[in-house]
N, C-alpha and C positions, 0 to 999 in steps of 0.2 A: 580647713580646720587645723591642720598641723601648724601652719604659719601663725594662726591665731593663738594657739597654745604656746608656741615658742615665744611670741611677743609678750604674752601674759606672764610667763615665768621669768623672762628677762627683766620685765618691769618690777615684778615682785622682789627679785634679787637685789634691786637698788632701793627698796623701800625700808627706811630705817625703823618704822613702827613694826613692820612684819619681822624684821631682824631681832628687835628687842623681845617680841613675843616668842620667837623661836628659842632664844637664849633661856627664857623663863621655863619653857617646857622641855628643853633638852632634846636629845637625839631620839625622836620617835617617828612613827609612820614610815619607816623604811630608810631614813637618812643614814642609819648605821651601816647600811650596805656600802655606802660610798665614802664614809668618814670613819676613821679608825679610832673612835672614842674621843673623849674630851681631855684626856691627860697624856702626858709624855710617856707614862709607863704602858698604857694601852697601845700607844703608837709603836713603842719599841718591841712589844710583844708581837705585833703584826709584822714588823720588820724581820724579826727572828724567824717567823714562820715562812715568810716569802724568801728569805735567804736560804732556808733549808730546801726550798723548792727550786733553787738555782737562780733566783731573781734578785737583782739589785733594787735599791729603793732610793727615792728622793722624798724626804719628809718636809711637810709644809705645815707650820703652825698657822692656822687660818686667822686672818684678821682683815676686816674692812671697816669703813666708816670711822676712821681715826681722825678726830678733830682737835685734840689737845696734845700738847707736848708730853704730858704725863702718860697718855695712852700710847704714844709713839715709843716712849722709853720702856713701857711695860712690854710692848711687842718686841722691841729689840732684845730685852732681857730674855724673853722666851726663845728667840732664835738662838741666842748664845747658850741657853740651857739645853736646847735641842742638840746643838753641836757637842756639848759636853756629854750628854746622855748617849749619843752615838759612839763617842770615843770610849766611854766607860763600858758600854755593852760590847764593844768590838764588832759591831755589825757593819754590813756593807750598805751604807746609805750616805748620801749627801743632803744638802739643804736647798729647798726652794723658798722664795719669799716674794711678797708684793711690796714695792716701795711705798705705796700709799699707806701701808700699815706702819711704816717707819717715819711718817710725818711728811711725805712728799707734798701733800696738799697744804701743809702748814708753811714750810719753807724748804727750799733746795738745800740750804746749809745744814738744817737739822737732819734731813734725810742722808746727806753725805757723811755727816758725823756718825750717824748710827750704822750706815753701811760699812764704814771703816772699822768700827768696833767689831762687827760681825765677821768681816773678812779677816781681820787680825786673829780672831779666835779660831776661825776655820784654818788659817795658815798654821797656827800652833798645832792643830790636830791633823795637819796634812789632808785637809778635806776641801771640798768644792762647794760653791754657792751658785745657784741659778736664780737670776732675776726674772720673775714672771712678767710677761707683757700684759698690760691691762687695756683699757679702752683707748680709742684713737686720740682722745684729748691728752692722754699721758704718753703717747708714742714717742714724740720727738724728744721730750725731756728725759725719757727712759734711755733712749739711744745716746743722748749727750752725756748723761751720768755714767753709763756703761763705758763709753770711750774714755772718759776722764779716769775712771777707776782702773781701766786696763793699763794705764801708764804706771800704776803702782802695784797692781796685783795680776797674777796669772791664774788664780784659782777662782775666777768668776766667769759665768756665762750668761747668756740672754735667750729669751724666747722671741721668735719672729713668726708673724701670722700671715698665712697665705692669702687670706681674703682681702688684704689691703692692696690697692693699686701700687703703692710705693715700695712694696716689699722687695721686688727684684733689684731695684737700685740700692736699697738698704743693705742687702746681702753683698752686693758688689763693693760698697763702701767698707763694710765690716771685714772683707777679705784681707784688707791691709793689716788688720789686727790678728789674723788667724783665729777668728772668733769661734768659740765652742758654742754652737747654737742648738736649741730645741726648736724644731720646725713643727708648727701646728696649723690647722685650718683657721681657727679663730672662733671664739664662743660669745663675743659681745654683739649687741645690736648696734649696727653702724649705718650711717647714711650712704645711699648709693653714689654719693659724690666722692666718697673716699674708699669704698669697698665694693667688691663684686657682689651684686645682689643674687646672682644665679649660682646654684650649687655646681653646675658643670664647669663654670668658669673658675670657681674656687679650686675645684679638683685639678683642672689643667694647670693652674698656677702653682698648686702644691707640688705636682710632679716636676714642674720647671725648676722650682727653687731647691727641691731635694737633689736633683741632678746638678744644678749650679753649685751648691755648697760642697757636695761630695767631690765633684771634679776640681774644685778649687783646692782640694787636699785637706780640708778642715774637718774637725770632729763634728759629726752630725747626729743629733738625736731625732729620729723620725717618730713623732708622737701622733699615733693614729690607731683607731680600731677598725678602720676601713680595710677590709681584706684585699681589695683591689690595689690600694696604695702600698700595702705590705708586699704583695706579689710584684708590683712595679719596682719597689726598692730591691727586692731579691734579684730580679732580672738585671737591674742596673749594676749592682755591685758585682754580679757574676760576669757581665759583659765587659766591664772596665777593670776587672780583677782588683777590686777595692778590698783591702784587708778588713777582716771582721773587727779589728781593734780600732778602726776609724769611725765606727758608727754603732748605734744601738737603737733598738725599738723601745718606745716608751708608751705605757698605757696607764689608765686610771685604775685606782684601787676599786675592786668590786665589779669591774666591767670586762667582759670577754676573757675570763680567766682560762677558758679552754684554749684560746689562741695564744695566750701568754705561755702556757705550758708546752704547746706544740712548738713554738719558736725556740724555747729553751732546749727542747729535745733535739731540734735541728742544729743546735750549736751556736745560735745567735745570742748576742748580749741583749738582755731584756731588763728594763728598769720600770718599776711601778711607782707612780706618783701617789703618795700616801698622805692625805690631809688629816689633821686632827685639831681639836680645840673647841671651845665653846662658841666661837664666832663662825659657825659653819653654814649659816642660812644662805648667804649670797652664792657660795660655791655650790650648794645643793640645788638651788634654783637653776643655775646654769647647766648642771648635768641633766635636769629634767627638760630644759629647753632644747638641749642637743639631740636627745634620743627619745622618741615617743614610747619606746619599750620601757624606759625608766619610769614613766608616768603610770603605766599599768602595774608595774611592780609595787609602787607606792599605794595605788588604789586597792590592790589585793591586801596590803597590810592594814589599810583602814577598815576593810570589811571583816577582818579576823576578829 
């Protein structure tokens, strides 16, 4: 049953008709728990609150299903506006983005042009940009673009997914760039020819790459709500005497807030991934697919 629900929500997340319908009706039925509103101001207000609680943030102006150059330019402008708003508010936040929202599916050249605009503005504000990894079809080109950008910029990082077979080798290759990586389990539906189908194998690979990247001496963002993985990371950094400024824990907005607060109290760096914007549907569907508890939360809102 759980697998069936996961597949259903992952499929819905890629459905353009459902996405348009969601935009029309706005953040309802519980989506507001996971998305910090539709405007930059509501997002900044959330960042301020999280900063007061001792947590850093990465803001993500949500965008998927970009098929025209005009849409890609609009998304780029919103990323730049987000960086400006962060600087103006003086909050502790960097920026996360998806390159498909910048025109990657239209042309690599368009995406590179837009990435440079964003990274130049981030550099002006002494800020950092994280490239989110998307589905497997975009994996290699995302890595290629990241490597090219690192020749010009030191304020850009990438996300690497533990459920892919290729990940261990990718991290070994990225070590040459001293890459700042966010390590995640992975939230897209992938073929068993490219990804571990069993959770236990994903978990073991996640542990392996956390250790691999930390012991390479590179900055590591461990993005998980899995308490076993959090405890594993704590044990690892204690055993190898890894400084707390070499890593951080990252969690999603609206999920496991008690664990976030506990980690802050224990003196760990915690960053919350805060998405906002009108194009929230695909992101919301992936959150429902990841955790069955999220589905029951939404159902309770429907019944109210």
